[in-house]
N, C-alpha and C positions, 0 to 999 in steps of 0.2 A: 504494500500500500504506500501511497505517497502523501506527505503532509501538504495541507493547503495553508495559505497565509491568513493572518487575521485571528481575532479572538472574540468570544462572546462572554461577557462578564455580567453577573447579576448580583445585586446586593439588597439586603433587607432594610426597609424603613418600617418600623413597627406600627401596627395598628391601622395602616391604610390599605383598604381593599381595592387595589387596582393593579393590573399587570402591565408593565411597560413592554410592549411588543417590539418597539423600535430596536434595531440592531440584530434581530434574529434573521438569519438568511433562509429564504424559502427554499424548499427542495428544487433542484434543477428540473426543468421541463422534461418529462419522460422518466424521471427517477422512479424506481420501483420501491415497494415497501421493503423495509430492512429485512433481509433474509440471512444475514451472516453476523457473527459476533465481531465487534470491533477489535482490531489487533492492538497490541500494546503501544505501537508508535502513532496511533490515530485516536484511540479512545479518550474521551473527555475525563476530566478530573472532577469528582463529586466531593464538595467540601461544606462542612458546617461553618457558617459565618457568624452564628450567634454563640453565646456561651454554651459550653457543653454540659453545664450543670442545670438541672431543672428541679423545681420544687416537687414535693410529694403531695398528690391529691389536689393539685391546683392546675387549672387549665391555662396553658401558656402557648405561645407561638415561637417556633424556631425557624430560621431561614437558612437556605442552602444555595450554593452556586454550582453550576455545571460549566466548567471551563474547557472548551474544545479547541484544539489546534486550528481547525477550519471554521469554527463558529457556527456550523450548520446543525444546531441541536433543536429538536422538536419532540412533541409528545412525551414530555417529562412527567413521570408518575412517581409520587412519594407514598410510602406506607410505613406503618409502625407495627409493633407486635400486637397480637390479640390482647384485648383488655385495656389498651391504652387510648381508646376512642380517638385514634388518629384520623384527621381529615385534612386533605390538601386544600389550601386556600390561595387566593390570589394576593399578591403583594407587589408593591413598587420595586422594580429591579431585583426580584428575588423569586424563589420558589419557596412557599411557606407551608408549614405543617402545624396545625393546631392539635395538641395532644394533652392528655392527663396521665401522668405516671401513677399507677395505683399503689406502688410500694418502692422502697429504696433499692438501689442497685443499677448496674449498667444495662443498657439495652441498645439495639441497633435500629436506625432508620434506613430503610432500603429505598433505592431509586433505580428506575429504568428509563431509557430514552432511546429515541431514534436519532441517527447522526448522519449527515451528508458529508461526503469527502470526494476527492479526486483520486482514482486508482492509478497504478503504474502506467497504464496506457493513455492517461489523460481523460478517461471517461468518467462521467458522474456516476457515483454509486452511493449506496446507503448501507449502514450496519446498525446493529443494536448494541447499546451499552448498558452497563449496570454498575452500581457502586453502593457503598454503605458508609454510615458515619455512626460513631458510638457516642451516646449521651449517657449521663449518670444522674439518677434521681437521688437527691440528698437534701436534708434540711439546710445544709450550709451553715456558715457562721452568721449569727444574728447581727443585723446592722445596729450600730450605736451612733445616734445622730447628735452632733455637736451644735449648740445654739449659736446664733450670731454673737460677735464680740459686743459686750455691753459696757456702757459708761454710766456713771452715776452723776446725776445733777441734783442740786439742792435749791429748788425755787423759793423755799421758805424755811426758816428754822424748824427742825424736827420733821421735815418732809423730804423724802428722797424719791427721785424719778429715775427709773432704769430705762436707758435709751439704746435702741439699735439704730445704726445708720440705714438709710434707704439707698439702694435696695438692701433688704435684710436677707442674709444668706445662711442657711443651715447646711452642714456638711457631714459626710461620712466617708469611711475608708472603703475602697473597693479592691478586692483581689479575686483570684480564680474561684475561691470557695465561698465568696459572699452569698448570703441568702438571695436566691433569684426570684422569690415570690414577688409578683407585681406590686407596685406602690400606688396608693390613691391619696391625693391631696384634695381637701375640701376647704374652700374659702367662703366665709359668710361675711357680709358687710352691710352697713347702714350708715346714713348721715345723721348727725345730731344737730338739730336746728337751734339749739340754745346758745346764748352768748357765752363767750369765754368768761369764766368766773374771775372776779376782781380780787379775791383773796383766798387764803387757804381753806376757809370755811366751805367754799363751793367746790373744792377739788375732790376728785373721786377717790374712793378707797374700796378695798375688797369687801364683799365679793363683786366682781365685774361680770356682767351678763349682757348678751345680745337679746333684743326683743324678738317676739314672734314674727315681726314684719321684716326681719333681715333677709336679704336676698343671698343666693348662694350659687357657686359654680364649682365644678370638679375638674381635676387633671389627673390622668393616669400615666404610668410608665410600665411597659410590659416586663421590664427587668430592671432591678435597682442599679445594675452596673453594666449596662449595655447601651451605649449612646444611640444605637440604631432604633432602640425602643423607648427613647425618652418621650416626654410630652410637654406641651406648653400651650397657654391660652393668654390672650390679651383681651380682657373684658372691658368693653366700653362703659363708662360711667357718666352720670350727668355732668354738665358744664364742661364738656370736652375732655374730661379726665379719663383715666383708665387704671385698672389693676392688672398687672402682668405676673403670671406665675410660671416658672420653668422648673422642670423636674427631670434630671438626667444624671447618669453615672457612666464611668468608663474604667474598665480594668487597666487599660494601658496607661491612663493618666494616674491611676491609683486612688481615685476618689469620685464622689458624687455630691450633688448639691440640689437644694430646693431654694429658689430665688423668688422673692416677693418684692415688687416695685410699684410705687404709686406714680401715675403720670404727672399730676399736678394737684395743688391744693384746691379747696372749695371756698366759695364766698357766699355769705348771707345777702339778702336783698339790700341791707345797709352797707355792704362792702366789707364788713368784718369777716374774719376767718370763720369757717365752719368745720367742725370736727368730723372725721370719719372713724368709725369703729370697725375693726376687722378681727375675725376669729379664724385661725389657721390650724387645721389638723392634718397629720400625715399618718396613714395606717399602712401596715404590711401584713396581710392576712388578719389574724386576730389581735395583732400587736399594735398599740398606738405609740408612734415614735415621736410625734410632736403634737402639742395641744396648747396653743398660745393665743392670748388676746392682746391686740395692739390698737393704738389709736394715734392720731396726729392731726395737727392743724396745718401742716406744711408737707412738702414733698421731699424733704431732705433728711428726716429722721422719724423713727417710730418710738412712741412711749409704750412700755410693757405694762399691761394691766395687772399689776401686783402691788401689794403694799399700800401706802398712804401718800397722797399728794399728787395724783395724776390729773393734770389740768384739762386734758382733752377727753376725759371720760367721767362726766359728772354722774353721780348716783341719782336715781329717780327721786 
């Protein structure tokens, strides 16, 4: 057999159900259905481009590439072992497989495909290829989330405000064994139309709560430490402002982060500053990794809802 030039590469972008067909070479006119097994110098390489660790009992998506010397790959079919509820799905620049590992241990994902190539006589031909990739179901190492750097401010005697910079960034360590259970961040928010208090008496103190009228949005990441499966939302708010939340991790960089950023501050009809109250939670399976209440009058810092003397979160 003779190698053809060019390559077909596909990569996973988590959570998006669309298949990028561009770049795939159609079978040459008159080519027959693959009736021979691809030889070693022609056969495509089947590779897992997601993390090889998967959680136990949790549905996840893993992505794979089929890299052919000639690029003429078609009819790719993925499958998993019995009992794993494996279903092939479409994904941008990838071949995706949704699965649920029922127990701990290694297992194989199988792939078959049809491949076009040019034989030694220069004629168009096809062959059939197959490959496998090994994944391992494991609980992994639990994530430990570090809060943003905090500074203390003293607006009044005997009052301490705990402040995060904006954007506020929570971080965690990523390695090959980090828990791969999907992450879910929930943001609840509401505006407080009351005037800024003039003295300590009007400042907020624990407990801090959001009202039943607070609005909410969520962001998910298919894997805590795979940048291909990160998530992000920029939620439009009144007065041309926004709340942005990004959720992403990467084993190669050694870390992951959740970022919360306010677009700009708010104004009351009399032009005075208006406070926004925000609740942020981050969960991974049954574990709650972050549960924070924040508020601000401006888009350069967040006050943490704790203690006594929080000027942007007045109590009812």
